[in-house]
C-alpha positions as CSV (number, residue, x, y, z in Angstrom):
1,M,-55.7,-16.7,116.4
2,I,-59.3,-15.6,116.3
3,I,-61.3,-15.1,119.5
4,N,-65.0,-14.4,119.5
5,L,-66.4,-12.2,122.3
6,P,-70.2,-12.3,122.2
7,D,-72.3,-9.9,124.3
8,T,-69.2,-8.1,125.6
9,N,-68.0,-4.6,126.5
10,T,-64.9,-2.5,125.8
11,S,-63.3,-3.3,129.2
12,K,-63.4,-7.0,128.5
13,I,-62.0,-6.5,125.0
14,A,-59.2,-4.4,126.3
15,A,-58.4,-6.9,129.0
16,K,-58.3,-9.7,126.4
17,I,-55.9,-7.7,124.2
18,D,-53.6,-7.1,127.2
19,E,-53.8,-10.8,128.0
20,L,-52.8,-11.8,124.5
21,H,-49.9,-9.4,124.5
22,E,-48.7,-10.7,127.8
23,E,-48.8,-14.3,126.6
24,R,-46.7,-13.3,123.6
25,G,-44.3,-11.2,125.7
26,E,-44.9,-8.1,123.6
27,S,-46.3,-4.6,124.1
28,A,-48.9,-2.6,122.1
29,T,-46.4,0.4,122.2
30,G,-44.9,-1.0,119.0
31,R,-48.0,0.0,117.1
32,V,-47.4,3.2,115.1
33,L,-51.1,4.1,114.7
34,T,-54.7,3.0,115.2
35,L,-56.6,2.4,112.0
36,L,-60.4,2.8,112.4
37,I,-62.4,1.1,109.6
38,D,-66.1,2.1,109.3
39,T,-67.5,-0.6,107.1
40,T,-70.3,-3.1,106.4
41,L,-70.3,-6.9,106.8
42,K,-70.1,-7.3,103.0
43,E,-67.0,-5.2,102.7
44,L,-65.4,-6.3,106.0
45,E,-63.0,-9.0,104.9
46,H,-61.8,-7.1,101.8
47,A,-61.0,-4.1,103.9
48,L,-59.2,-6.2,106.6
49,E,-57.1,-8.0,103.9
50,A,-55.9,-4.6,102.7
51,A,-55.3,-3.4,106.3
52,N,-53.4,-6.6,107.1
53,N,-51.1,-6.1,104.2
54,A,-50.6,-2.4,104.9
55,S,-49.8,-3.2,108.6
56,R,-46.7,-5.2,107.6
57,E,-45.2,-1.8,106.6
58,H,-47.0,0.1,109.3
59,P,-47.6,-2.0,112.5
60,C,-51.0,-0.8,113.8
61,R,-54.0,-1.7,115.7
62,V,-57.0,-2.1,113.4
63,I,-60.5,-1.5,114.8
64,A,-63.3,-2.3,112.4
65,I,-66.8,-1.1,113.2
66,V,-69.5,-3.1,111.4
67,R,-72.7,-1.2,111.4
68,D,-76.0,-3.0,111.9
69,W,-78.5,-0.4,110.7
70,S,-81.5,-2.6,111.0
71,S,-81.0,-3.0,114.7
72,E,-80.3,0.7,115.1
73,H,-83.9,1.5,114.2
74,A,-85.1,-1.2,116.6
75,A,-83.3,0.7,119.4
76,E,-86.0,3.4,119.2
77,H,-88.1,1.0,121.3
78,D,-87.2,1.0,124.9
79,E,-87.4,-2.7,125.4
80,I,-84.4,-3.2,123.0
81,V,-81.2,-3.4,125.1
82,P,-78.0,-2.2,123.3
83,N,-75.3,-4.8,123.2
84,L,-71.9,-5.4,121.6
85,D,-70.4,-8.5,120.0
86,A,-66.7,-8.5,119.1
87,Q,-63.9,-10.5,117.6
88,V,-60.2,-10.2,118.2
89,R,-57.7,-11.5,115.6
90,F,-54.1,-11.9,116.6
91,G,-50.9,-13.3,115.2
92,A,-51.0,-14.7,111.7
93,D,-54.6,-13.6,111.3
94,A,-53.9,-10.0,112.0
95,G,-50.8,-8.9,110.0
96,A,-48.2,-6.9,112.1
97,G,-50.6,-5.9,114.8
98,E,-54.0,-6.9,116.1
99,I,-57.5,-6.6,114.7
100,I,-60.6,-5.8,116.8
101,I,-63.9,-6.2,115.1
102,L,-66.9,-4.5,116.8
103,Y,-70.5,-5.4,116.0
104,P,-72.6,-2.8,117.8
105,H,-76.3,-3.5,118.0
106,N,-79.3,-1.3,118.6
107,G,-78.4,2.1,120.2
108,L,-74.7,1.4,120.3
109,V,-74.5,1.9,116.5
110,R,-75.0,5.6,117.0
111,H,-72.0,5.9,119.4
112,P,-69.0,4.3,117.7
113,D,-66.6,6.9,119.2
114,T,-67.4,5.7,122.8
115,L,-66.7,2.2,121.7
116,V,-63.3,2.8,120.2
117,I,-61.8,5.3,122.6
118,P,-60.9,2.7,125.3
119,L,-59.3,0.6,122.6
120,L,-57.0,3.1,120.9
121,V,-53.2,2.8,121.0
122,P,-52.1,5.4,123.5
123,D,-50.2,8.4,122.1
124,A,-50.4,7.2,118.5
125,P,-52.0,8.8,115.5
126,I,-55.5,7.8,114.5
127,V,-56.5,7.2,110.9
128,A,-60.2,6.8,109.9
129,W,-61.0,4.9,106.7
130,W,-64.3,4.4,104.9
131,P,-63.6,1.7,102.3
132,T,-66.8,2.4,100.4
133,N,-69.5,4.8,101.6
134,A,-68.2,7.8,103.5
135,P,-70.2,10.2,105.7
136,E,-71.4,13.4,104.1
137,D,-68.9,15.4,106.2
138,P,-66.0,13.1,107.4
139,A,-64.5,15.8,109.6
140,H,-67.7,16.0,111.7
141,D,-68.3,12.3,111.8
142,L,-67.9,10.8,115.3
143,L,-64.9,8.7,114.1
144,G,-63.5,11.2,111.7
145,A,-63.5,14.0,114.3
146,M,-60.9,12.1,116.4
147,A,-58.6,11.2,113.4
148,S,-55.3,12.6,112.3
149,S,-56.1,11.5,108.8
150,R,-59.4,10.7,107.1
151,I,-59.3,8.3,104.1
152,T,-62.3,8.0,101.7
153,D,-62.8,6.2,98.4
154,A,-65.4,8.0,96.3
155,Q,-64.9,5.6,93.3
156,R,-66.1,2.6,95.4
157,S,-69.1,4.3,97.0
158,D,-72.6,3.5,95.9
159,D,-73.1,7.1,94.5
160,T,-69.8,8.3,93.2
161,L,-71.0,11.7,92.0
162,K,-72.8,12.5,95.3
163,T,-69.8,11.4,97.3
164,V,-67.4,13.7,95.3
165,Q,-69.8,16.6,95.7
166,N,-70.0,16.0,99.5
167,L,-66.2,15.7,99.8
168,R,-65.7,19.0,97.9
169,K,-68.4,20.8,99.9
170,N,-67.1,19.6,103.3
171,W,-63.4,19.3,102.6
172,S,-61.1,19.5,105.6
173,P,-57.2,19.6,105.6
174,K,-57.0,16.0,107.0
175,D,-59.1,14.5,104.2
176,V,-57.8,12.5,101.3
177,D,-59.5,10.2,98.8
178,L,-57.9,7.1,97.3
179,S,-59.0,8.3,93.8
180,W,-56.1,10.7,94.2
181,T,-53.7,8.1,95.7
182,R,-54.2,5.9,92.6
183,L,-52.6,8.6,90.5
184,T,-49.2,8.6,92.3
185,P,-47.3,6.5,89.7
186,W,-48.9,8.4,86.8
187,R,-48.0,11.8,88.3
188,A,-44.4,10.7,88.9
189,L,-43.9,9.4,85.4
190,L,-45.5,12.4,83.8
191,A,-43.4,14.8,85.8
192,S,-40.3,12.8,84.8
193,M,-41.3,12.8,81.2
194,L,-41.8,16.6,81.1
195,D,-38.5,17.2,82.9
196,Q,-36.5,15.9,79.9
197,P,-35.2,18.4,77.4
198,P,-36.1,20.2,75.3
199,H,-38.2,22.1,77.7
200,L,-40.7,23.5,75.2
201,P,-44.1,24.9,76.3
202,I,-47.0,22.4,76.4
203,L,-49.8,23.7,74.2
204,R,-52.6,21.3,75.3
205,A,-53.1,17.9,76.9
206,K,-55.6,15.0,76.7
207,V,-56.4,12.3,79.2
208,V,-58.3,9.1,78.4
209,G,-59.9,6.8,80.9
210,P,-63.2,5.2,82.1
211,T,-66.5,6.9,82.2
212,H,-67.3,8.5,85.6
213,Y,-63.8,7.8,86.9
214,V,-62.9,10.2,89.7
215,S,-59.1,9.6,89.2
216,L,-59.4,10.7,85.5
217,H,-60.9,14.0,86.4
218,L,-58.4,14.6,89.2
219,L,-55.6,13.9,86.9
220,A,-57.0,16.4,84.3
221,A,-57.4,19.0,87.1
222,W,-53.8,18.5,88.3
223,L,-52.4,18.9,84.7
224,K,-54.5,22.0,84.1
225,S,-53.4,23.5,87.4
226,S,-49.7,22.6,86.9
227,L,-49.3,23.4,83.2
228,H,-51.9,26.2,82.8
229,V,-53.1,24.7,79.5
230,P,-56.4,23.3,78.2
231,V,-56.9,19.6,79.1
232,E,-59.4,17.4,77.2
233,I,-61.0,14.6,79.0
234,V,-62.0,11.6,76.9
235,E,-64.2,8.9,78.6
236,D,-63.9,5.4,77.2
237,P,-66.8,3.1,78.4
238,K,-64.6,0.1,77.9
239,A,-61.7,1.3,80.0
240,K,-61.1,0.0,83.5
241,A,-58.4,2.5,84.5
242,I,-56.6,5.5,82.9
243,N,-55.4,4.5,79.5
244,S,-53.3,7.5,78.3
245,V,-52.1,11.0,78.7
246,T,-51.0,13.0,75.6
247,F,-49.2,16.4,75.4
248,E,-48.9,18.5,72.4
249,R,-45.8,20.6,71.9
250,E,-44.3,22.6,69.0
251,D,-42.0,19.7,68.2
252,G,-44.6,17.0,68.3
253,I,-46.6,14.7,70.6
254,L,-45.5,13.3,73.9
255,S,-47.6,10.5,75.4
256,L,-47.8,7.9,78.2
257,T,-50.0,5.1,77.2
258,R,-51.0,1.9,79.0
259,P,-53.1,-0.6,77.1
260,A,-56.1,-2.0,78.9
261,G,-55.3,-4.8,81.3
262,D,-51.5,-4.3,80.9
263,D,-49.0,-3.6,83.7
264,Q,-46.6,-2.0,81.2
265,A,-46.9,1.5,79.6
266,M,-45.1,3.1,76.7
267,I,-43.5,6.5,76.8
268,S,-43.3,8.3,73.4
269,L,-41.3,11.4,72.9
270,P,-40.7,13.4,69.7
271,G,-37.7,12.0,67.7
272,Q,-37.2,9.0,70.0
273,A,-38.2,5.4,69.9
274,A,-41.1,4.5,72.3
275,Q,-39.8,3.0,75.6
276,P,-41.7,0.5,77.8
277,I,-41.9,1.2,81.5
278,A,-43.7,-0.6,84.4
279,L,-47.0,1.0,85.4
280,P,-49.2,-1.6,87.1
281,I,-52.7,-0.7,88.2
282,R,-52.5,0.1,91.9
283,T,-54.2,-2.2,94.3
284,L,-56.1,-1.2,97.4
285,D,-53.2,-2.4,99.5
286,D,-50.8,-0.1,97.6
287,C,-53.0,3.0,98.1
288,L,-53.8,2.3,101.8
289,S,-50.1,1.8,102.6
290,E,-49.2,5.1,100.9
291,E,-51.7,7.0,102.9
292,L,-50.7,5.4,106.2
293,R,-47.1,6.4,105.3
294,R,-48.2,10.0,104.7
295,I,-50.5,11.1,107.4
296,D,-49.8,14.8,106.9
297,P,-52.3,16.8,104.8
298,D,-51.8,16.6,101.0
299,E,-51.7,20.3,99.8
300,I,-51.9,19.5,96.1
301,Y,-55.0,17.3,96.6
302,A,-56.5,20.0,98.8
303,Q,-56.1,22.7,96.1
304,L,-57.6,20.5,93.5
305,V,-60.6,19.6,95.6
306,R,-61.3,23.2,96.5
307,D,-60.6,24.8,93.2
308,N,-61.5,22.3,90.5
309,P,-65.1,21.0,90.5
310,T,-65.5,17.4,89.2
311,E,-69.2,17.5,88.3
312,N,-68.7,14.8,85.7
313,S,-66.8,12.4,87.9
């Protein structure tokens, strides 16, 4: 069910949500969180698709704010009256929750916090997500300041390097970037691989992946921090995701390699036959679901962001 609410206000939107819940004989108290999405019209449907899929594991109220920057500048003239258009999606069109899309015009663009506050799920955590371009300082953004968790995605921003630099400079304990979340399967497999005997010291490591790929540099920083060894970063312009991690030990080479475009990787250990293992490239749905599952601060990510510059990312 999709309901358009042109030239509306938050009171009318909240009343419509209550009406829809009453018609279905359900309550919003079943929502475990409110997900705020600060996005553009171009990115809107892609972000909502990921949010819908994630909501099946984490029933939530999704509030998407679509910025109309052209009309914001027009609001500098007194004759322009701020107004709000909205759309409510319910049932099959909204995953396991409801979706509220806000289209603020003119001066309302500068006050997204006042728009979403009346629509939040009471007594539930708030997660703020910027699918592409994040504010310079998410913790002091009007939406980010009210959130229990702030999710960014530097790799999908228009200027990856600048975004990474801003996130490092303005890091806050509630911040996490999906470039780190994409590494979860790699980190798990690498930890498992190194946990197998013989437990000989690692002499050096090498990671191979795409050029200017934030996850590649975060993985290298994590390995360097964990193993206290030199880590070589090899950028492959043809790669679309991380291709391989190699460790050198006294008894030989250990490696985890995933050919380009493949969902299966090969683990190679000294003196053993190579073994295939599932290692699919993570989707946006996978990463968002993981971060909604873990709202608490990620201490390992925090240490890497603070202590390991990624100027080449």
